[in-house]
C-alpha positions as CSV (number, residue, x, y, z in Angstrom):
1,X,21.5,1.1,-29.4
2,X,18.7,-0.9,-27.6
3,X,17.8,0.0,-24.4
4,X,16.0,-2.6,-22.1
5,X,13.2,-1.3,-19.8
6,X,13.0,-2.6,-16.4
7,X,9.8,-4.5,-15.7
8,X,8.1,-6.4,-12.7
9,X,5.3,-8.7,-12.6
10,X,2.1,-8.1,-11.0
11,X,-0.1,-11.2,-10.2
12,X,-3.9,-10.2,-10.3
13,X,-6.6,-12.4,-8.6
14,X,-10.0,-11.4,-10.6
15,X,-13.7,-12.6,-10.3
16,X,-14.7,-12.0,-13.7
17,X,-12.6,-12.7,-16.9
18,X,-14.6,-9.2,-18.2
19,X,-11.5,-7.4,-16.3
20,X,-8.8,-8.9,-18.6
21,X,-10.1,-6.5,-21.3
22,X,-8.9,-3.4,-18.9
23,X,-5.8,-5.0,-17.9
24,X,-4.3,-4.5,-21.3
25,X,-4.5,-1.0,-20.9
26,X,-2.0,-1.1,-17.6
27,X,0.5,-3.4,-19.0
28,X,1.5,-6.1,-21.0
29,X,-0.9,-9.3,-19.9
30,X,1.6,-12.3,-20.6
31,X,-0.8,-15.0,-18.9
32,X,-4.5,-15.6,-18.0
33,X,-5.8,-18.6,-16.1
34,X,-9.4,-19.7,-16.9
35,X,-9.6,-22.0,-14.0
36,X,-7.9,-20.4,-11.4
37,X,-8.6,-17.2,-12.0
38,X,-5.5,-15.0,-12.0
39,X,-3.6,-13.1,-14.6
40,X,0.1,-12.2,-14.8
41,X,0.9,-8.4,-15.7
42,X,4.2,-7.1,-16.8
43,X,4.7,-3.2,-16.0
44,X,7.2,-0.7,-16.2
45,X,9.5,-0.9,-13.0
46,X,9.1,3.1,-12.5
47,X,5.2,3.3,-13.0
48,X,4.7,-0.1,-10.8
49,X,3.3,1.5,-7.6
50,X,0.8,4.0,-9.3
51,X,-0.5,0.9,-11.4
52,X,-0.7,-1.3,-8.9
53,X,-2.6,0.9,-7.1
54,X,-5.0,1.4,-9.9
55,X,-5.6,-2.3,-10.6
56,X,-6.3,-2.7,-6.9
57,X,-9.4,-0.6,-7.6
58,X,-11.2,-2.3,-10.5
59,X,-14.2,-3.8,-10.1
60,X,-13.8,-7.3,-10.3
61,X,-10.1,-7.7,-9.0
62,X,-9.8,-9.4,-5.8
63,X,-6.4,-9.0,-4.9
64,X,-3.3,-7.5,-6.3
65,X,0.0,-9.5,-5.5
66,X,3.6,-8.6,-6.0
67,X,5.9,-10.5,-8.0
68,X,9.1,-12.1,-5.9
69,X,11.3,-12.7,-8.9
70,X,13.4,-9.2,-8.5
71,X,14.0,-9.9,-4.7
72,X,15.2,-13.4,-5.2
73,X,19.0,-14.2,-5.6
74,X,20.1,-15.5,-8.7
75,X,23.1,-16.6,-7.4
76,X,21.1,-19.0,-4.6
77,X,22.3,-22.8,-5.3
78,X,22.0,-24.4,-2.2
79,X,18.4,-23.8,0.1
80,X,19.8,-26.0,2.5
81,X,22.8,-23.5,3.4
82,X,20.2,-20.5,3.6
83,X,17.7,-22.4,6.0
84,X,15.0,-22.0,3.5
85,X,14.7,-26.1,3.2
86,X,16.0,-28.7,5.8
87,X,16.5,-32.2,4.7
88,X,14.3,-34.8,5.9
89,X,14.9,-38.5,6.4
90,X,12.6,-39.2,3.6
91,X,14.4,-37.0,1.0
92,X,17.6,-39.5,0.6
């Protein structure tokens, strides 16, 4: 049967768009913003740390950020109960 591979996103901030060509070698490039100079790259979970280190050392890469999506609770419905958001008087 078909098996899904665990994937994780890496957000890459870059200086020049030429680095996008080399990002294709490390994973699946899903989105690249021309205006804000960042790209979203999906890589396999088992090679995540290795690929993140390699991408950080590319010449035109400013910084690399982990995606927070796997760490979020999917059952989270009320931000006020968790303490992440406090309702203000203007929010009524």
